[in-house]
C-alpha positions in Angstrom: -75.6 -214.9 -7.7 -76.3 -212.5 -10.6 -73.3 -211.5 -12.5 -73.7 -208.5 -14.9 -73.3 -208.5 -18.8 -70.6 -206.8 -18.5 -68.7 -209.2 -16.5 -69.7 -212.1 -19.3 -68.4 -210.3 -22.1 -65.4 -212.2 -23.3 -62.1 -210.0 -23.3 -61.9 -208.1 -26.3 -58.2 -208.2 -27.7 -56.0 -205.2 -28.3 -55.7 -203.9 -31.6 -52.5 -204.1 -33.6 -50.6 -200.6 -34.4 -49.2 -202.3 -37.8 -51.9 -201.9 -40.7 -51.0 -203.9 -43.3 -50.9 -202.2 -46.9 -53.9 -203.9 -49.3 -53.8 -204.4 -52.6 -56.7 -203.6 -55.5 -57.7 -207.2 -54.8 -58.4 -207.2 -51.1 -55.1 -208.7 -50.6 -52.6 -207.8 -48.0 -48.9 -206.8 -49.5 -46.1 -207.6 -47.3 -43.7 -203.8 -46.3 -41.6 -202.9 -48.4 -38.5 -201.5 -47.5 -37.9 -197.9 -48.9 -36.4 -196.9 -52.4 -32.9 -196.2 -52.5 -31.9 -192.5 -53.9 -31.3 -192.3 -57.0 -27.5 -192.0 -57.9 -25.9 -188.7 -58.9 -25.8 -188.1 -62.7 -22.5 -188.1 -64.0 -20.2 -185.2 -65.3 -20.8 -184.2 -68.7 -17.3 -184.5 -70.5 -15.9 -181.3 -72.1 -16.2 -181.6 -75.7 -12.6 -182.9 -77.5 -14.2 -182.8 -81.0 -13.3 -178.9 -81.5 -9.9 -178.9 -83.7 -7.1 -176.9 -82.4 -6.9 -173.3 -83.5 -4.0 -172.4 -85.8 -3.1 -168.8 -85.5 -1.2 -167.6 -88.9 -0.1 -164.3 -90.0 -1.9 -162.5 -92.9 -1.8 -158.7 -94.0 -4.4 -156.3 -94.4 -4.5 -153.3 -97.1 -5.9 -150.4 -94.9 -6.5 -146.4 -95.4 -2.7 -145.0 -95.6 -2.6 -142.6 -92.0 -5.3 -144.4 -90.2 -3.1 -147.6 -89.6 -3.3 -147.0 -85.7 -7.1 -146.1 -85.9 -8.0 -149.3 -88.0 -5.9 -152.0 -85.9 -7.7 -150.5 -82.6 -11.1 -150.5 -84.0 -10.4 -154.0 -85.2 -9.4 -155.0 -81.6 -12.8 -154.0 -80.6 -14.9 -155.9 -82.6 -12.9 -159.0 -82.1 -13.6 -158.1 -78.4 -17.1 -157.2 -78.7 -18.0 -160.7 -80.8 -16.4 -162.6 -78.7 -13.7 -164.0 -81.0 -10.5 -163.7 -79.0 -9.3 -167.1 -79.1 -9.2 -166.9 -82.8 -7.1 -164.0 -82.9 -3.7 -163.1 -81.7 -1.7 -160.0 -82.2 -2.5 -157.2 -84.6 0.3 -155.0 -85.4 1.3 -151.8 -87.3 5.2 -152.6 -88.3 7.0 -149.2 -87.4 11.0 -148.5 -86.9 12.5 -146.5 -83.9 15.6 -144.0 -85.1 17.1 -141.0 -83.6 17.5 -138.3 -85.5 19.6 -134.7 -85.0 17.5 -131.9 -84.9 18.9 -128.2 -83.6 21.5 -130.2 -81.6 19.2 -132.0 -80.1 18.4 -135.9 -80.0 15.1 -137.2 -80.0 13.6 -140.7 -80.6 11.0 -140.9 -83.7 8.8 -143.7 -84.6 7.6 -144.3 -88.2 5.6 -146.7 -90.0 8.1 -149.4 -92.0 4.8 -150.2 -94.5 2.3 -147.4 -94.8 -1.0 -148.8 -95.7 -0.5 -152.1 -94.5 -1.3 -153.8 -91.0 -0.4 -157.4 -89.8 -2.9 -159.9 -88.1 -2.3 -163.4 -86.7 -5.6 -165.3 -86.7 -7.6 -168.4 -87.8 -9.6 -167.8 -90.9 -13.0 -168.8 -91.2 -16.2 -167.4 -91.8 -16.6 -165.3 -88.7 -13.4 -164.0 -88.6 -12.7 -163.1 -92.2 -16.3 -161.4 -91.9 -15.1 -159.3 -88.9 -11.7 -158.4 -90.5 -13.5 -157.4 -93.6 -16.3 -155.3 -91.9 -14.0 -153.1 -90.1 -14.2 -149.7 -91.4 -10.7 -148.7 -93.2 -9.9 -152.1 -93.7 -9.4 -152.7 -97.7 -8.9 -156.4 -98.4 -6.2 -159.5 -97.4 -3.1 -159.4 -99.5 -2.8 -162.2 -101.3 -3.7 -163.8 -105.5 -7.2 -162.7 -106.8 -8.5 -161.6 -103.1 -7.8 -164.5 -101.4 -5.8 -164.3 -98.1 -2.2 -165.7 -98.5 -0.3 -167.1 -95.3 3.2 -165.2 -94.7 6.0 -167.2 -94.1 8.4 -167.2 -91.3 11.0 -165.3 -93.2 8.4 -162.6 -94.5 6.8 -162.2 -91.0 10.4 -161.5 -89.9 11.1 -159.1 -92.4 7.9 -157.1 -91.7 8.3 -157.3 -87.9 12.1 -158.2 -86.9 12.1 -158.3 -83.0 8.6 -156.5 -82.9 6.7 -160.0 -82.2 8.5 -159.4 -78.9 7.0 -156.2 -77.8 9.4 -154.0 -79.7 12.3 -154.8 -78.5 14.1 -154.1 -81.9 17.4 -152.3 -80.8 16.6 -148.3 -81.7 18.4 -147.4 -84.9 19.9 -144.2 -85.5 19.6 -142.3 -88.8 23.2 -140.8 -89.9 22.9 -138.1 -92.5 26.6 -138.4 -94.1 28.3 -141.2 -95.8 31.6 -142.2 -96.8 33.1 -139.5 -98.8 31.3 -136.5 -97.5 33.2 -133.3 -96.6 32.3 -132.5 -93.1 33.0 -129.9 -90.5 33.5 -130.9 -86.7 30.8 -128.7 -84.5 31.6 -129.6 -81.2 34.5 -130.9 -79.2 38.1 -130.6 -79.1 38.3 -131.0 -83.0 35.8 -127.8 -83.2 36.2 -126.3 -87.0 38.3 -128.6 -88.6 37.2 -130.0 -91.4 37.9 -133.6 -92.9 36.3 -136.4 -95.1 34.0 -139.2 -93.8 36.1 -142.5 -93.9 33.3 -144.9 -92.1 30.0 -144.5 -91.0 29.3 -147.1 -88.2 25.1 -146.9 -87.6 25.2 -149.6 -84.6 27.2 -147.3 -82.3 26.1 -143.6 -83.7 30.0 -143.0 -84.6 31.6 -141.2 -87.6 35.0 -141.9 -88.6 36.7 -138.8 -90.3 40.0 -138.2 -91.7 41.3 -134.6 -90.7 44.8 -133.0 -91.4 46.7 -132.3 -87.9 50.0 -131.3 -87.9 50.0 -132.1 -91.8 49.7 -135.2 -91.4 46.3 -137.3 -92.0 44.5 -138.8 -88.8 41.3 -140.6 -88.6 39.3 -139.4 -85.8 36.2 -141.0 -84.4 33.6 -138.6 -83.6 29.6 -139.1 -82.1 27.3 -138.3 -85.2 25.7 -135.3 -84.1 29.4 -134.0 -83.7 29.7 -133.3 -87.7 27.7 -131.8 -90.4 28.0 -131.9 -94.3 29.7 -129.0 -95.9 
């Protein structure tokens, strides 16, 4: 019985689905596991080497009658140049008083040190240049042009309570003194004349010695009720 050649062909093996990787020398390399993902980079620590900023009060000589304008210009320059962290308050020292004009009270604000402004800052090359290049600024107050730090007592003397947003009590300007002869303009003793015995500025009062029923009588009056004669 004749058999075809196909029947006599030996059974062929099924090819493997796994293909081994060859090295450059022709050998086989075992399967390698996948490389693990790289760990995330650690956070960069903050730079703690910068020295702390020390803000100190200095006094600047400026053009008189332009103190407010120069202060505003310096504040703008500090902001534009990004130096806010080196500056604190920039102040024109003032005080408030109550004056009587045309029998009416009014509050006025006056500069206590015309021609000067105060600046709280850390002095370094950048801040010094920023201040000196501001139009209207003359120089720092100090010996031989060297900026001199203000002491705590000096700051308190120039600013008083102004360092806490002008919380200084309003002062009253009284235009009479002890011993002055005055005339009472208003009130139950209108047109009486007497002598000033005491001036109490904190309360806005004037104590006047009047002659009532031929007897000396002290009377407390509001400062605006009297006028010097």
